[in-house]
N, C-alpha and C positions, 0 to 999 in steps of 0.2 A: 504494500500500500504506500502511496506517495506520502511523504512526511514522516515515515517511520525512522526511528533512530537506528534500526538494524540495516538500512540500505547503505551502500557504499559511497554514494555521492553526497555532496554537501546539501544543507537545507536550501541554499540559494538555487542550486541546480534542480532540486525537487520542486521548488515553488514555481519555476518557469516551465515545468514539464506538464503536459496534458495527457490523460489516458488516451491511448491509441497511437502515441508516438513510438517509433521504433527504438529510440534511445533517449538519453537525457538531453533536454533543450540546452542550447548554448555550447555543445561539444563539437559543433561543425565549424565551418569557416566563419570568421568574424564578419558581421554585417549581413549575413545571408539569413533568409527566413524559409519556413516551410513552403510558402507560396512560390518561391524561386526554385523549388526542387522538383525533379522529374518524377518522384514517387508520390507527390501530393495529387490525389485524385486518380481514379482508375475505373475501368468498366467492370461491373460485377454482374454475373448471370443470375437472373431471378429463376427460381424453381417453384413448382406447385407442391402440394402436400405429398404427391407420389414421387417427387424427385425429378420430374420431367422439366427441362428448361422451357420457360415460357417467354423469355425476353431478357433484356439487359437494362441496366441503369448506371448512371454515372455516380460513383461513390465519392464523397468528399473526405474519405479517410486516407491513410498512408499505405501505399502498396508494399512498402518494405515491412511494415508491421504485419501485414497479411502474409507475406512470404515467410517471415520468421516464426509466426505463431500458428499459421494455418487457419486463422479466423479473421473475420472482418471486424475491424475496430470502429469506434465511433468517429464521427467527423472531427477534424482538428482545425484549429484556427490557422489561417494562412500567414499571420503575422508573428507566429512563435519563432524564437531563435532556432536555427537549423541544428539538427543532431549530427552525429558522426557519420551517418550513412548518406549525407547530403550529396546529390549529384545535380549539377546545374542543368536547367532546361536548355535545349538547343535554341540558338537565336532564330527568330522567325523572320 
């Protein structure tokens, strides 16, 4: 749980981190945010109760979090300081 004294990061790093992030906020490149990262937002497949794909939707979560945990995390704020998995979006 964030804010626990048993975690290895400082309280400041814990305060800036939001559930659904792949790693601690602020551990990435200085001045970069989640909104600048290639992992922010991804297409998620919707399935019905029987498990049949019925469409897709744009998730506002972190794709790296999904890759690491195997679950879809909650939406994260695009203005959070970047984590260590930050990869810059390609210029358009």
